[in-house]
All heavy atoms as an XYZ file, in Angstrom:
915
protein
N      46.875      2.409    -11.923
C      46.192      1.776    -10.771
C      46.912      0.545    -10.402
O      47.229     -0.291    -11.275
C      44.738      1.500    -11.122
C      43.985      0.766    -10.082
S      42.232      0.690    -10.341
C      42.083     -0.354    -11.745
N      47.197      0.320     -9.161
C      47.864     -0.869     -8.672
C      46.805     -1.732     -8.009
O      46.247     -1.324     -6.951
C      48.993     -0.539     -7.741
C      49.782     -1.745     -7.348
C      50.982     -1.338     -6.485
C      51.753     -2.566     -6.119
N      52.930     -2.217     -5.302
N      46.534     -2.886     -8.534
C      45.562     -3.784     -7.946
C      46.179     -4.558     -6.845
O      47.305     -5.056     -6.955
C      44.997     -4.722     -9.004
C      44.244     -3.936    -10.117
C      43.503     -4.830    -11.054
C      42.385     -5.470    -10.403
N      41.096     -5.101    -10.638
N      45.457     -4.779     -5.766
C      46.022     -5.455     -4.596
C      45.425     -6.831     -4.318
O      45.767     -7.507     -3.374
C      45.994     -4.598     -3.364
C      44.632     -3.965     -3.033
C      44.114     -2.897     -3.646
C      43.704     -4.482     -2.144
N      42.861     -2.646     -3.086
C      42.576     -3.603     -2.170
C      43.678     -5.526     -1.250
C      41.473     -3.772     -1.388
C      42.561     -5.746     -0.486
C      41.476     -4.834     -0.556
N      44.460     -7.227     -5.157
C      43.922     -8.602     -5.057
C      43.365     -9.004     -6.420
O      43.022     -8.179     -7.229
C      42.913     -8.772     -3.949
C      41.569     -8.193     -4.181
C      40.517     -8.986     -4.687
C      41.309     -6.887     -3.949
C      39.281     -8.462     -4.925
C      40.039     -6.335     -4.149
C      39.014     -7.168     -4.654
O      37.794     -6.582     -4.883
N      43.276    -10.309     -6.636
C      42.781    -10.862     -7.876
C      41.244    -10.836     -7.866
O      40.576    -11.172     -6.902
C      43.236    -12.313     -8.107
C      44.717    -12.368     -8.300
O      45.282    -11.450     -8.906
O      45.317    -13.409     -7.892
N      40.676    -10.363     -8.973
C      39.209    -10.299     -9.113
C      38.602    -11.692     -9.188
O      39.226    -12.610     -9.625
C      38.855     -9.482    -10.353
C      39.187     -8.031    -10.291
C      38.361     -7.245     -9.281
O      37.210     -7.680     -8.996
O      38.849     -6.285     -8.763
N      37.316    -11.757     -8.807
C      36.621    -13.013     -8.790
C      35.891    -13.284    -10.121
O      35.540    -14.391    -10.413
C      35.564    -12.967     -7.635
C      36.160    -12.752     -6.322
C      35.158    -12.181     -5.364
O      33.978    -12.590     -5.399
O      35.548    -11.274     -4.626
N      35.627    -12.255    -10.869
C      34.881    -12.408    -12.152
C      35.586    -11.686    -13.285
O      36.199    -10.689    -13.117
C      33.486    -11.790    -12.017
C      32.538    -12.612    -11.191
C      32.398    -12.346     -9.858
C      31.806    -13.622    -11.779
C      31.513    -13.120     -9.045
C      30.933    -14.386    -10.989
C      30.793    -14.133     -9.666
O      29.937    -14.859     -8.902
N      35.412    -12.246    -14.468
C      35.810    -11.601    -15.689
C      34.510    -11.356    -16.476
O      33.630    -12.197    -16.521
C      36.705    -12.512    -16.509
C      37.068    -11.957    -17.849
C      37.937    -12.944    -18.636
C      38.298    -12.406    -20.000
N      39.117    -13.362    -20.755
N      34.384    -10.148    -17.011
C      33.196     -9.804    -17.741
C      33.535     -9.662    -19.223
O      34.557     -9.092    -19.587
C      32.601     -8.485    -17.224
C      32.086     -8.591    -15.855
C      32.884     -8.228    -14.788
C      30.788     -9.051    -15.600
C      32.399     -8.330    -13.467
C      30.320     -9.168    -14.310
C      31.146     -8.830    -13.254
N      32.700    -10.281    -20.072
C      32.820    -10.188    -21.494
C      31.541     -9.522    -22.016
O      30.451     -9.900    -21.639
C      33.018    -11.556    -22.110
C      34.292    -12.227    -21.707
C      34.478    -13.590    -22.217
O      33.527    -14.154    -22.857
O      35.558    -14.171    -22.022
N      31.714     -8.552    -22.860
C      30.590     -7.848    -23.496
C      30.717     -7.966    -24.968
O      31.763     -7.679    -25.546
C      30.586     -6.359    -23.071
C      30.431     -6.249    -21.540
C      29.498     -5.590    -23.736
C      31.687     -5.907    -20.832
N      29.632     -8.390    -25.606
C      29.614     -8.538    -27.094
C      28.427     -7.752    -27.663
O      27.359     -7.770    -27.116
C      29.512    -10.003    -27.452
C      29.570    -10.263    -28.938
C      29.550    -11.724    -29.312
O      29.546    -12.550    -28.408
O      29.567    -12.027    -30.516
N      28.678     -7.139    -28.818
C      27.590     -6.497    -29.556
C      26.828     -7.575    -30.297
O      27.437     -8.296    -31.083
C      28.158     -5.446    -30.550
C      26.995     -4.830    -31.352
C      28.901     -4.360    -29.826
N      25.516     -7.705    -30.006
C      24.731     -8.766    -30.601
C      23.732     -8.310    -31.647
O      23.210     -9.099    -32.417
C      23.999     -9.607    -29.539
O      23.121     -8.742    -28.798
C      24.985    -10.261    -28.619
N      23.459     -7.012    -31.637
C      22.510     -6.474    -32.662
C      22.217     -5.019    -32.477
O      22.770     -4.356    -31.622
N      21.316     -4.555    -33.339
C      20.935     -3.134    -33.373
C      19.437     -3.009    -33.299
O      18.731     -3.888    -33.809
C      21.444     -2.425    -34.665
C      22.918     -2.590    -34.868
C      23.390     -3.085    -36.080
C      23.858     -2.213    -33.903
C      24.732     -3.247    -36.310
C      25.196     -2.338    -34.154
C      25.629     -2.854    -35.329
N      18.929     -1.973    -32.701
C      17.511     -1.765    -32.614
C      16.947     -1.030    -33.789
O      15.790     -1.084    -34.124
C      17.127     -1.064    -31.325
C      17.273     -1.860    -30.045
C      16.907     -1.002    -28.832
C      16.434     -3.083    -30.065
N      17.805     -0.224    -34.436
C      17.393      0.631    -35.538
C      18.088      0.224    -36.839
O      19.102      0.877    -37.221
C      17.663      2.099    -35.217
C      17.034      2.592    -33.992
C      17.399      3.998    -33.735
N      16.827      4.495    -32.470
C      17.029      5.687    -32.014
N      17.769      6.528    -32.698
N      16.486      6.065    -30.891
N      17.679     -0.744    -37.512
C      18.257     -1.123    -38.787
C      19.420     -2.060    -38.602
O      19.591     -2.808    -37.645
N      20.300     -2.039    -39.631
C      21.444     -2.983    -39.712
C      22.800     -2.345    -39.439
O      23.809     -2.974    -39.550
C      21.465     -3.675    -41.045
C      20.208     -4.484    -41.310
C      20.198     -5.103    -42.669
O      21.236     -5.091    -43.393
O      19.129     -5.614    -43.063
N      22.809     -1.087    -39.061
C      24.097     -0.382    -38.752
C      23.766      0.772    -37.776
O      22.605      1.070    -37.519
C      24.754      0.152    -40.014
C      23.906      1.032    -40.816
N      23.725      2.381    -40.537
C      23.132      0.795    -41.938
C      22.909      2.924    -41.380
N      22.525      1.993    -42.283
N      24.797      1.390    -37.228
C      24.592      2.408    -36.251
C      24.902      3.814    -36.757
O      24.874      4.763    -36.027
C      25.437      2.176    -34.986
O      26.823      2.149    -35.332
C      25.016      0.895    -34.314
N      25.239      3.923    -38.019
C      25.568      5.238    -38.577
C      24.415      6.218    -38.406
O      23.276      5.913    -38.671
C      25.879      5.110    -40.092
C      27.191      4.350    -40.332
C      27.424      4.106    -41.786
O      26.814      4.760    -42.634
O      28.254      3.197    -42.091
N      24.776      7.375    -37.888
C      23.750      8.400    -37.604
C      23.102      8.245    -36.253
O      22.337      9.143    -35.845
N      23.326      7.138    -35.594
C      22.737      6.905    -34.261
C      23.766      6.806    -33.133
O      23.513      7.236    -32.015
C      21.875      5.636    -34.229
C      20.782      5.586    -35.245
C      20.793      4.697    -36.324
C      19.696      6.422    -35.088
C      19.767      4.636    -37.228
C      18.625      6.416    -36.016
C      18.718      5.505    -37.082
O      17.673      5.485    -37.950
N      24.868      6.146    -33.417
C      25.852      5.816    -32.367
C      27.220      6.425    -32.713
O      27.750      6.206    -33.837
C      25.979      4.295    -32.246
S      27.231      3.684    -31.139
N      27.773      7.128    -31.766
C      29.097      7.733    -32.009
C      30.266      6.749    -31.892
O      31.365      6.991    -32.387
C      29.347      8.822    -30.989
C      28.509     10.029    -31.223
C      28.813     11.048    -30.195
N      28.456     12.374    -30.612
C      28.623     13.475    -29.956
N      29.130     13.402    -28.746
N      28.293     14.622    -30.495
N      30.029      5.630    -31.185
C      31.128      4.656    -30.955
C      31.381      3.765    -32.133
O      32.406      3.115    -32.170
C      30.814      3.831    -29.736
C      32.024      3.600    -28.833
O      32.899      4.442    -28.773
N      32.023      2.460    -28.207
N      30.496      3.714    -33.109
C      30.711      2.901    -34.308
C      30.683      1.447    -34.023
O      31.415      0.632    -34.650
N      29.836      0.959    -33.170
C      29.773     -0.477    -32.854
C      29.344     -1.310    -34.027
O      28.562     -0.878    -34.885
C      28.731     -0.701    -31.711
C      28.965      0.067    -30.440
C      30.253     -0.375    -29.662
O      30.889     -1.369    -30.082
O      30.548      0.240    -28.662
N      29.899     -2.495    -34.169
C      29.545     -3.436    -35.157
C      29.219     -4.770    -34.466
O      29.798     -5.133    -33.443
C      30.661     -3.643    -36.162
C      30.982     -2.384    -36.925
C      32.170     -2.594    -37.895
O      32.619     -3.745    -38.051
O      32.592     -1.626    -38.488
N      28.275     -5.510    -35.096
C      27.894     -6.828    -34.524
C      29.179     -7.667    -34.454
O      29.932     -7.792    -35.427
C      26.816     -7.484    -35.324
C      25.552     -6.663    -35.197
C      26.597     -8.935    -34.871
C      24.390     -7.163    -36.061
N      29.369     -8.296    -33.309
C      30.581     -9.137    -33.078
C      31.657     -8.429    -32.305
O      32.615     -9.110    -31.876
N      31.620     -7.112    -32.163
C      32.614     -6.413    -31.365
C      32.588     -6.948    -29.947
O      31.482     -7.143    -29.374
C      32.372     -4.897    -31.348
C      32.691     -4.225    -32.611
O      33.296     -4.867    -33.511
O      32.374     -3.028    -32.760
N      33.765     -7.164    -29.363
C      33.864     -7.731    -28.015
C      34.736     -6.858    -27.113
O      35.733     -6.324    -27.567
C      34.447     -9.143    -28.061
C      33.540    -10.093    -28.758
C      34.148    -11.497    -28.754
C      33.197    -12.431    -29.489
N      33.691    -13.814    -29.478
N      34.338     -6.764    -25.829
C      35.022     -6.038    -24.827
C      35.190     -6.927    -23.634
O      34.354     -7.806    -23.373
C      34.253     -4.792    -24.416
C      34.013     -3.785    -25.496
C      32.919     -3.915    -26.371
C      34.870     -2.704    -25.688
C      32.683     -3.001    -27.374
C      34.681     -1.800    -26.717
C      33.581     -1.942    -27.525
O      33.389     -1.013    -28.548
N      36.278     -6.768    -22.871
C      36.512     -7.558    -21.670
C      37.043     -6.689    -20.529
O      37.656     -5.621    -20.803
C      37.497     -8.727    -21.885
O      38.731     -8.159    -22.299
C      37.003     -9.688    -22.924
N      36.789     -7.126    -19.332
C      37.389     -6.485    -18.134
C      37.170     -7.399    -16.938
O      36.343     -8.295    -16.946
C      36.715     -5.100    -17.861
S      35.026     -5.149    -17.313
N      37.931     -7.091    -15.885
C      37.670     -7.698    -14.579
C      37.041     -6.609    -13.707
O      35.863     -6.672    -13.292
C      38.931     -8.265    -13.874
O      39.915     -7.310    -13.863
C      39.348     -9.514    -14.666
N      37.781     -5.553    -13.444
C      37.277     -4.366    -12.760
C      37.705     -3.153    -13.567
O      38.805     -3.168    -14.105
C      37.780     -4.282    -11.327
C      37.097     -3.217    -10.569
C      35.834     -3.444    -10.003
C      37.671     -1.952    -10.411
C      35.193     -2.436     -9.272
C      37.029     -0.945     -9.695
C      35.766     -1.240     -9.103
O      35.139     -0.244     -8.451
N      36.881     -2.201    -13.679
C      37.211     -1.033    -14.521
C      36.352     -1.071    -15.769
O      35.414     -1.824    -15.932
N      36.731     -0.220    -16.729
C      35.950     -0.114    -17.966
C      36.369     -1.162    -18.964
O      37.607     -1.384    -19.175
C      36.123      1.253    -18.574
S      35.317      2.535    -17.602
N      35.471     -1.832    -19.628
C      35.808     -2.817    -20.647
C      36.507     -2.191    -21.826
O      36.159     -1.079    -22.288
C      34.420     -3.379    -21.055
C      33.493     -2.992    -19.944
C      34.023     -1.761    -19.385
N      37.477     -2.934    -22.395
C      38.187     -2.510    -23.596
C      38.175     -3.611    -24.630
O      38.020     -4.784    -24.314
C      39.634     -2.058    -23.291
C      39.678     -0.801    -22.429
C      40.435     -3.186    -22.651
N      38.302     -3.231    -25.872
C      38.366     -4.249    -26.941
C      39.860     -4.608    -27.232
O      40.734     -4.105    -26.537
C      37.668     -3.802    -28.217
C      38.218     -2.506    -28.810
O      39.374     -2.138    -28.519
N      37.475     -1.845    -29.671
N      40.095     -5.398    -28.258
C      41.469     -5.825    -28.561
C      42.365     -4.704    -29.018
O      43.583     -4.800    -28.903
C      41.473     -6.925    -29.628
O      40.748     -6.438    -30.791
C      40.766     -8.176    -29.124
N      41.772     -3.622    -29.494
C      42.582     -2.460    -29.902
C      42.837     -1.487    -28.746
O      43.386     -0.422    -28.923
C      41.874     -1.680    -31.055
C      41.959     -2.425    -32.382
C      40.651     -3.213    -32.586
O      39.569     -2.752    -32.246
O      40.753     -4.317    -33.186
N      42.283     -1.826    -27.603
C      42.437     -0.967    -26.384
C      41.435      0.156    -26.303
O      41.594      1.075    -25.473
N      40.446      0.167    -27.152
C      39.395      1.220    -27.106
C      38.307      0.808    -26.113
O      37.912     -0.327    -26.018
C      38.810      1.383    -28.492
C      39.790      1.840    -29.515
C      39.279      1.769    -30.955
O      38.375      0.993    -31.219
N      39.807      2.589    -31.814
N      37.884      1.779    -25.338
C      36.878      1.517    -24.321
C      35.479      1.498    -24.852
O      35.171      1.988    -25.949
N      34.607      0.925    -24.057
C      33.180      0.843    -24.401
C      32.561      2.241    -24.159
O      33.071      3.077    -23.446
C      32.486     -0.221    -23.570
C      31.187     -0.692    -24.179
C      32.298      0.217    -22.112
C      30.687     -2.019    -23.676
N      31.451      2.479    -24.782
C      30.712      3.752    -24.635
C      30.408      4.066    -23.147
O      29.971      3.192    -22.451
C      29.419      3.657    -25.428
S      28.336      5.083    -25.186
N      30.664      5.288    -22.721
C      30.478      5.662    -21.340
C      29.014      5.555    -20.911
O      28.693      5.287    -19.768
C      31.019      7.031    -21.076
O      30.378      8.009    -21.915
N      28.077      5.801    -21.856
C      26.628      5.718    -21.555
C      26.246      4.271    -21.208
O      25.512      4.010    -20.259
C      25.792      6.174    -22.687
C      25.893      7.699    -22.932
C      25.040      8.034    -24.105
C      25.141      9.501    -24.503
N      24.296      9.799    -25.652
N      26.836      3.317    -21.962
C      26.553      1.903    -21.710
C      27.186      1.495    -20.406
O      26.596      0.717    -19.611
C      27.070      1.032    -22.854
C      26.977     -0.451    -22.541
C      26.376      1.361    -24.155
N      28.386      1.988    -20.098
C      29.060      1.620    -18.903
C      28.245      2.077    -17.672
O      28.232      1.403    -16.629
C      30.462      2.254    -18.879
C      31.333      1.691    -17.785
S      31.481     -0.095    -17.960
C      32.038     -0.513    -16.331
N      27.552      3.220    -17.769
C      26.701      3.630    -16.646
C      25.581      2.657    -16.370
O      25.118      2.535    -15.210
C      26.102      5.030    -16.974
C      27.130      6.104    -16.889
S      26.520      7.776    -17.314
C      24.831      7.762    -17.074
N      25.149      1.925    -17.357
C      24.083      0.927    -17.203
C      24.718     -0.395    -16.690
O      24.193     -1.067    -15.810
C      23.333      0.692    -18.479
C      22.325     -0.469    -18.365
C      22.613      1.932    -18.950
N      25.904     -0.739    -17.274
C      26.490     -2.041    -16.928
C      27.192     -2.084    -15.540
O      27.136     -3.092    -14.904
C      27.573     -2.358    -17.986
C      26.970     -2.775    -19.270
S      28.231     -3.340    -20.397
C      27.277     -3.703    -21.828
N      27.688     -0.975    -15.099
C      28.480     -0.954    -13.850
C      27.669     -1.464    -12.674
O      28.111     -2.326    -11.920
C      29.125      0.376    -13.579
C      30.024      0.351    -12.371
C      31.284     -0.188    -12.467
C      29.611      0.850    -11.165
C      32.141     -0.280    -11.376
C      30.466      0.800    -10.067
C      31.724      0.283    -10.183
N      26.420     -0.953    -12.453
C      25.651     -1.471    -11.335
C      25.337     -2.955    -11.429
O      25.265     -3.685    -10.419
C      24.349     -0.646    -11.383
C      24.682      0.551    -12.203
C      25.739      0.143    -13.153
N      25.153     -3.465    -12.633
C      24.898     -4.901    -12.836
C      26.156     -5.669    -12.502
O      26.103     -6.701    -11.798
C      24.498     -5.177    -14.299
C      24.370     -6.672    -14.567
C      23.173     -4.440    -14.602
N      27.326     -5.221    -12.898
C      28.608     -5.855    -12.596
C      28.819     -5.885    -11.085
O      29.239     -6.866    -10.517
C      29.759     -5.173    -13.333
C      29.691     -5.282    -14.837
S      30.732     -4.103    -15.587
C      31.763     -5.097    -16.548
N      28.530     -4.771    -10.414
C      28.703     -4.701     -8.969
C      27.778     -5.665     -8.259
O      28.140     -6.232     -7.227
C      28.486     -3.248     -8.511
C      29.657     -2.367     -8.722
C      30.903     -2.795     -7.983
O      30.928     -2.736     -6.742
O      31.858     -3.207     -8.698
N      26.573     -5.838     -8.741
C      25.641     -6.769     -8.140
C      26.202     -8.195     -8.228
O      26.053     -8.939     -7.276
C      24.271     -6.703     -8.808
N      26.792     -8.552     -9.333
C      27.397     -9.859     -9.499
C      28.570    -10.033     -8.565
O      28.728    -11.010     -7.875
C      27.798    -10.127    -10.977
C      28.635    -11.377    -11.083
C      26.577    -10.177    -11.836
N      29.422     -8.995     -8.525
C      30.615     -9.085     -7.622
C      30.202     -9.197     -6.140
O      30.952     -9.718     -5.362
C      31.445     -7.792     -7.782
C      32.198     -7.696     -9.093
C      33.062     -6.455     -9.088
N      33.629     -6.293    -10.395
C      33.267     -5.304    -11.270
N      32.308     -4.467    -10.946
N      33.799     -5.234    -12.432
N      29.016     -8.687     -5.818
C      28.564     -8.740     -4.416
C      27.837    -10.031     -4.053
O      27.255    -10.194     -3.003
C      27.608     -7.558     -4.142
O      28.331     -6.391     -4.317
N      27.806    -10.958     -4.968
C      27.253    -12.271     -4.709
C      25.969    -12.563     -5.439
O      25.411    -13.662     -5.289
N      25.432    -11.635     -6.241
C      24.224    -11.886     -6.985
C      24.596    -12.659     -8.305
O      25.691    -12.965     -8.590
N      23.579    -12.912     -9.085
C      23.800    -13.474    -10.426
C      22.877    -12.735    -11.379
O      21.934    -12.078    -11.003
C      23.618    -14.977    -10.466
C      22.242    -15.411    -10.073
O      21.276    -14.874    -10.575
O      22.108    -16.397     -9.285
N      23.253    -12.882    -12.675
C      22.503    -12.088    -13.703
C      21.075    -12.643    -13.939
O      20.238    -11.898    -14.384
C      23.307    -12.145    -15.003
C      24.654    -11.348    -14.933
C      25.470    -11.627    -16.167
C      24.371     -9.895    -14.761
N      20.838    -13.878    -13.575
C      19.493    -14.419    -13.681
C      18.502    -13.638    -12.812
O      17.408    -13.304    -13.229
C      19.483    -15.897    -13.307
C      18.191    -16.607    -13.530
C      18.254    -18.094    -13.252
O      19.106    -18.478    -12.426
O      17.498    -18.832    -13.811
N      18.925    -13.306    -11.593
C      18.088    -12.533    -10.681
C      17.976    -11.113    -11.050
O      17.150    -10.366    -10.516
C      18.604    -12.666     -9.233
C      18.444    -14.039     -8.663
O      17.534    -14.821     -9.071
N      19.338    -14.445     -7.839
N      18.825    -10.614    -11.932
C      18.787     -9.242    -12.415
C      18.118     -9.158    -13.753
O      18.169     -8.151    -14.461
C      20.233     -8.690    -12.460
C      20.951     -8.862    -11.133
C      20.279     -7.248    -12.875
C      22.400     -8.614    -11.142
N      17.475    -10.184    -14.223
C      16.727    -10.162    -15.433
C      17.474    -10.734    -16.618
O      17.145    -10.390    -17.789
N      18.440    -11.516    -16.440
C      19.201    -12.157    -17.498
C      18.530    -13.433    -17.977
O      17.685    -13.992    -17.302
N      18.998    -13.936    -19.123
C      18.404    -15.169    -19.668
C      18.971    -16.396    -18.973
O      18.337    -17.417    -18.958
C      18.658    -15.221    -21.178
O      20.052    -15.189    -21.429
N      20.153    -16.322    -18.406
C      20.672    -17.419    -17.622
C      21.497    -16.785    -16.520
O      21.573    -15.611    -16.327
C      21.480    -18.417    -18.477
C      22.690    -17.787    -19.162
O      23.403    -16.956    -18.509
O      22.971    -18.171    -20.276
N      22.149    -17.646    -15.715
C      22.820    -17.212    -14.478
C      23.959    -16.221    -14.794
O      24.314    -15.409    -13.962
C      23.286    -18.417    -13.717
C      23.827    -18.074    -12.341
C      24.083    -19.347    -11.559
C      24.557    -18.944    -10.168
N      24.740    -20.096     -9.336
N      24.569    -16.389    -15.933
C      25.803    -15.609    -16.181
C      25.795    -14.697    -17.402
O      26.811    -14.200    -17.796
C      27.029    -16.586    -16.264
C      27.193    -17.349    -14.971
C      26.876    -18.674    -14.874
C      27.636    -16.678    -13.846
C      27.005    -19.337    -13.693
C      27.807    -17.391    -12.644
C      27.509    -18.733    -12.603
O      27.638    -19.357    -11.428
N      24.658    -14.453    -17.986
C      24.598    -13.479    -19.106
C      23.276    -12.710    -19.121
O      22.262    -13.161    -18.609
C      24.781    -14.214    -20.455
O      23.748    -15.048    -20.713
N      23.403    -11.499    -19.648
C      22.247    -10.603    -19.683
C      22.375     -9.688    -20.906
O      23.481     -9.242    -21.197
C      22.236     -9.741    -18.438
C      21.183     -8.677    -18.386
C      21.224     -7.906    -17.082
C      20.207     -6.752    -17.041
N      18.832     -7.131    -17.259
N      21.283     -9.458    -21.577
C      21.269     -8.494    -22.663
C      21.002     -7.068    -22.123
O      20.098     -6.911    -21.299
C      20.217     -8.871    -23.728
C      20.672     -9.951    -24.647
C      19.822    -10.022    -25.889
O      18.724     -9.456    -25.949
O      20.245    -10.715    -26.843
N      21.766     -6.141    -22.603
C      21.618     -4.750    -22.180
C      21.528     -3.906    -23.429
O      22.296     -4.066    -24.354
C      22.810     -4.319    -21.331
C      22.774     -5.072    -20.011
C      22.794     -2.793    -21.074
C      23.976     -4.824    -19.076
N      20.578     -2.945    -23.471
C      20.428     -2.058    -24.615
C      21.029     -0.721    -24.163
O      20.809     -0.278    -23.030
C      18.972     -1.840    -24.980
C      18.811     -0.852    -26.090
C      18.319     -3.193    -25.398
N      21.811     -0.110    -25.061
C      22.414      1.174    -24.720
C      21.326      2.241    -24.474
O      20.218      2.113    -24.971
C      23.335      1.606    -25.850
S      22.533      2.244    -27.347
N      21.677      3.209    -23.656
C      20.677      4.277    -23.317
C      20.153      5.029    -24.531
O      19.035      5.569    -24.435
C      21.473      5.188    -22.393
C      22.500      4.362    -21.787
C      22.894      3.367    -22.871
N      20.859      5.065    -25.614
C      20.415      5.739    -26.816
C      19.415      4.890    -27.617
O      18.813      5.353    -28.604
C      21.570      6.161    -27.709
C      22.405      7.231    -27.094
O      21.866      7.982    -26.288
O      23.570      7.326    -27.436
N      19.265      3.605    -27.237
C      18.367      2.724    -27.893
C      18.846      2.256    -29.248
O      18.094      2.009    -30.153
N      20.168      2.142    -29.400
C      20.776      1.769    -30.689
C      21.315      0.376    -30.709
O      21.021     -0.410    -31.620
C      21.901      2.730    -31.042
S      21.477      4.426    -31.145
N      22.125      0.035    -29.740
C      22.961     -1.191    -29.772
C      22.503     -2.152    -28.646
O      22.229     -1.722    -27.528
C      24.448     -0.828    -29.607
C      25.330     -2.082    -29.673
C      24.897      0.188    -30.650
N      22.513     -3.429    -28.973
C      22.189     -4.493    -28.010
C      23.514     -5.185    -27.646
O      24.226     -5.654    -28.523
C      21.179     -5.506    -28.538
C      19.905     -4.823    -28.979
C      20.890     -6.584    -27.484
C      18.974     -5.696    -29.782
N      23.799     -5.245    -26.336
C      25.028     -5.909    -25.859
C      24.633     -7.115    -25.049
O      23.598     -7.135    -24.402
C      25.780     -4.947    -24.923
C      26.318     -3.707    -25.576
C      25.573     -2.561    -25.680
C      27.601     -3.715    -26.117
C      26.041     -1.419    -26.252
C      28.125     -2.581    -26.729
C      27.323     -1.410    -26.785
N      25.492     -8.103    -25.032
C      25.337     -9.291    -24.154
C      26.480     -9.242    -23.172
O      27.634     -9.322    -23.510
C      25.387    -10.597    -24.881
C      25.322    -11.815    -23.900
C      25.027    -13.114    -24.547
N      23.728    -13.176    -25.142
C      22.573    -13.372    -24.506
N      22.560    -13.459    -23.186
N      21.441    -13.433    -25.146
N      26.105     -9.070    -21.899
C      27.097     -9.062    -20.767
C      27.169    -10.479    -20.195
O      26.135    -11.027    -19.790
C      26.624     -8.075    -19.710
C      27.431     -8.044    -18.408
C      28.855     -7.538    -18.652
C      26.744     -7.190    -17.408
N      28.348    -11.050    -20.149
C      28.579    -12.360    -19.614
C      29.582    -12.288    -18.477
O      30.635    -11.707    -18.611
C      29.102    -13.330    -20.678
O      28.192    -13.333    -21.814
C      29.237    -14.744    -20.128
N      29.214    -12.882    -17.347
C      30.118    -12.948    -16.166
C      30.700    -14.321    -16.117
O      29.975    -15.283    -16.099
C      29.362    -12.616    -14.898
N      32.046    -14.414    -16.050
C      32.694    -15.717    -15.938
C      33.400    -15.748    -14.636
O      34.216    -14.847    -14.310
C      33.671    -15.898    -17.091
C      32.988    -15.936    -18.414
C      33.899    -16.395    -19.514
C      33.065    -16.573    -20.784
N      33.633    -17.505    -21.686
N      33.185    -16.747    -13.834
C      33.852    -16.951    -12.568
C      35.280    -17.306    -12.758
O      35.641    -18.127    -13.595
C      33.197    -18.053    -11.747
C      31.827    -17.687    -11.180
C      31.328    -18.790    -10.270
C      30.015    -18.447     -9.700
N      29.534    -19.464     -8.820
N      36.173    -16.639    -12.024
C      37.579    -16.934    -11.990
C      37.870    -17.728    -10.704
O      37.157    -17.566     -9.714
C      38.429    -15.669    -12.073
C      38.186    -14.820    -13.255
C      38.962    -13.477    -13.119
C      38.590    -15.540    -14.567
N      38.894    -18.536    -10.698
C      39.172    -19.359     -9.552
C      40.026    -18.549     -8.549
O      41.161    -18.884     -8.242
C      39.894    -20.648     -9.933
C      40.172    -21.577     -8.819
C      39.071    -22.588     -8.636
N      39.533    -23.542     -7.668
C      38.870    -23.767     -6.553
N      37.728    -23.153     -6.317
N      39.277    -24.645     -5.673
N      39.508    -17.466     -8.037
C      40.178    -16.628     -7.058
C      39.414    -16.602     -5.771
O      38.216    -16.849     -5.726
C      40.332    -15.184     -7.606
C      41.219    -15.175     -8.820
O      42.190    -15.902     -8.942
N      40.862    -14.319     -9.754
N      40.114    -16.282     -4.704
C      39.456    -16.245     -3.382
C      38.462    -15.058     -3.333
O      38.798    -13.970     -3.776
C      40.537    -16.092     -2.264
C      41.395    -17.352     -2.234
C      39.898    -15.774     -0.957
C      42.515    -17.267     -1.247
N      37.311    -15.331     -2.792
C      36.283    -14.260     -2.615
C      36.788    -13.297     -1.549
O      36.980    -13.658     -0.417
C      34.988    -14.903     -2.191
C      33.885    -13.877     -2.069
O      34.059    -12.819     -1.560
N      32.682    -14.233     -2.590
N      37.028    -12.075     -1.965
C      37.596    -11.056     -1.065
C      36.714    -10.818      0.165
O      37.192    -10.661      1.313
C      37.751     -9.740     -1.859
C      38.175     -8.607     -0.978
C      39.494     -8.545     -0.496
C      37.291     -7.608     -0.663
C      39.917     -7.480      0.283
C      37.681     -6.523      0.146
C      39.009     -6.464      0.607
N      35.402    -10.877     -0.023
C      34.496    -10.567      1.114
C      34.299    -11.749      2.078
O      34.146    -11.598      3.255
C      33.134    -10.181      0.535
C      33.211     -8.980     -0.342
C      33.146     -9.082     -1.693
C      33.378     -7.691      0.227
C      33.215     -7.946     -2.537
C      33.498     -6.587     -0.576
C      33.395     -6.734     -1.944
O      33.520     -5.609     -2.758
N      34.390    -12.972      1.503
C      34.083    -14.136      2.358
C      35.320    -14.991      2.704
O      35.291    -15.837      3.571
C      33.064    -15.020      1.625
C      31.776    -14.364      1.387
C      30.848    -15.289      0.594
C      29.555    -14.510      0.287
N      28.741    -15.229     -0.662
N      36.445    -14.697      2.048
C      37.688    -15.404      2.327
C      37.691    -16.828      1.938
O      38.439    -17.629      2.491
N      36.896    -17.253      0.956
C      36.952    -18.600      0.488
C      36.825    -18.689     -1.016
O      36.449    -17.678     -1.659
C      35.839    -19.454      1.129
C      34.427    -18.851      0.996
C      33.419    -19.707      1.807
C      32.161    -18.980      1.935
N      31.191    -19.695      2.687
N      37.203    -19.793     -1.584
C      37.221    -19.966     -3.028
C      35.778    -19.976     -3.593
O      34.871    -20.513     -2.912
C      37.920    -21.256     -3.507
C      39.395    -21.178     -3.433
C      40.097    -21.680     -2.346
C      40.086    -20.530     -4.426
C      41.482    -21.649     -2.286
C      41.477    -20.409     -4.377
C      42.180    -20.980     -3.310
N      35.612    -19.385     -4.724
C      34.340    -19.485     -5.432
C      34.283    -20.753     -6.257
O      35.274    -21.178     -6.760
C      34.192    -18.258     -6.379
C      34.110    -16.921     -5.637
C      34.138    -15.784     -6.674
C      32.807    -16.840     -4.858
N      33.127    -21.357     -6.336
C      32.978    -22.531     -7.135
C      32.315    -22.257     -8.457
O      31.539    -21.435     -8.589
C      32.168    -23.616     -6.345
C      32.947    -24.023     -5.118
C      34.301    -24.651     -5.371
O      34.494    -25.280     -6.392
O      35.161    -24.468     -4.521
């Protein structure tokens, strides 16, 4: 994929906990561990080893990321503050914290710098 403009946000996703005990064995195929981190601007988040995040979680996160890219913030989408939100995987196993960080790039839709 050839990108033709710089993204306005960088998203960081971190595994913060589990809903069923202290590990995901027997519940989660992705093998998430507390402290695992994923990042992306646009597209699917990957970790430092280049492995992608679970596709089921991405189906939940993508609409939230698009809302932020369109000018919303995570606070209005049910987050604890303006730039982060906890998301539970659809299987009810893993808790993720999604954080949106503003980059100093021109807003593609409005043609001006984001503050």
